[in-house]
C-alpha positions in Angstrom: 109.6 93.8 102.6 112.6 91.6 103.0 113.7 92.6 106.5 111.9 93.1 109.8 114.2 95.8 111.2 113.1 99.3 112.0 113.2 101.4 108.9 114.7 104.9 108.6 112.2 105.6 105.8 109.2 103.8 104.2 108.4 105.5 101.0 105.7 104.7 98.4 105.3 106.4 95.0 104.4 106.0 91.4 107.5 106.2 89.2 108.4 106.9 85.7 110.8 104.6 84.1 114.0 106.0 82.5 116.3 104.1 80.1 119.9 105.1 80.5 121.5 104.6 77.1 125.1 105.0 78.2 127.9 102.5 77.8 126.1 100.2 80.1 122.3 100.5 79.2 120.1 100.2 82.3 116.5 101.0 83.4 115.7 103.1 86.5 112.6 104.2 88.3 112.9 107.9 89.0 112.3 108.8 92.7 109.8 111.8 92.7 111.2 115.1 93.9 108.8 115.2 96.9 110.6 112.1 98.4 114.2 113.3 97.8 114.5 115.1 101.2 113.3 112.0 103.1 115.8 109.9 101.2 118.7 112.3 101.9 117.8 112.4 105.6 117.8 108.6 105.8 120.9 108.4 103.7 122.9 110.1 106.5 122.8 106.8 108.4 122.2 104.3 105.6 124.6 105.3 102.8 127.8 103.3 102.6 129.7 105.9 100.4 129.6 107.5 96.9 126.1 108.8 97.7 124.4 105.5 97.0 121.7 104.4 99.4 120.9 100.7 100.0 117.1 100.0 99.7 114.6 97.2 99.7 111.9 97.7 97.1 108.7 96.0 95.9 107.2 96.5 92.5 104.2 94.5 91.3 104.7 92.0 94.2 108.4 91.5 93.3 110.7 92.3 96.2 114.4 93.1 95.6 117.5 94.8 97.1 119.5 97.4 95.3 121.0 100.9 96.0 119.7 104.2 94.9 122.0 106.2 92.6 122.2 110.0 93.1 121.6 111.9 89.9 121.1 115.6 89.3 120.0 116.3 92.9 117.6 113.4 92.9 117.8 109.6 93.1 117.3 106.7 90.6 116.2 103.2 91.6 118.0 100.6 89.4 115.8 97.9 87.8 117.8 94.8 86.8 116.6 92.8 83.8 115.4 90.0 86.1 113.3 92.4 88.2 111.8 94.1 85.1 110.8 90.7 83.6 109.3 89.3 86.8 107.5 92.5 87.7 106.3 93.1 84.1 107.8 96.5 84.0 107.5 98.4 80.6 109.4 101.5 79.6 106.2 103.3 78.6 104.1 102.6 81.8 104.5 104.1 85.3 105.0 101.7 88.2 104.0 101.7 91.9 107.0 101.4 94.1 107.3 100.6 97.8 110.7 101.3 99.1 112.4 100.9 102.5 115.7 102.5 103.7 117.1 100.8 106.8 120.1 101.5 109.0 123.3 99.6 108.3 
């Protein structure tokens, strides 16, 4: 991970990739339902507003910082173009994600 501080949550999961085709196309890893409660609990201390939750994540050895977006009662992990390219993320293939939520 990127930081050495005490995490509020360390979560690992296999994610499906979603392509948001809205006005600003983007790719997201969908946080599985079984981790939503843990994210919500950690978000009480980590969220900086609007329901977004800052995280550090690692996919295929590529570490990056971003913020989870709340969506339909769950969360989406945004995947920037640079991260997708460096991690070899394909829309049709699931990815293994390690994610950390830390206090502000």
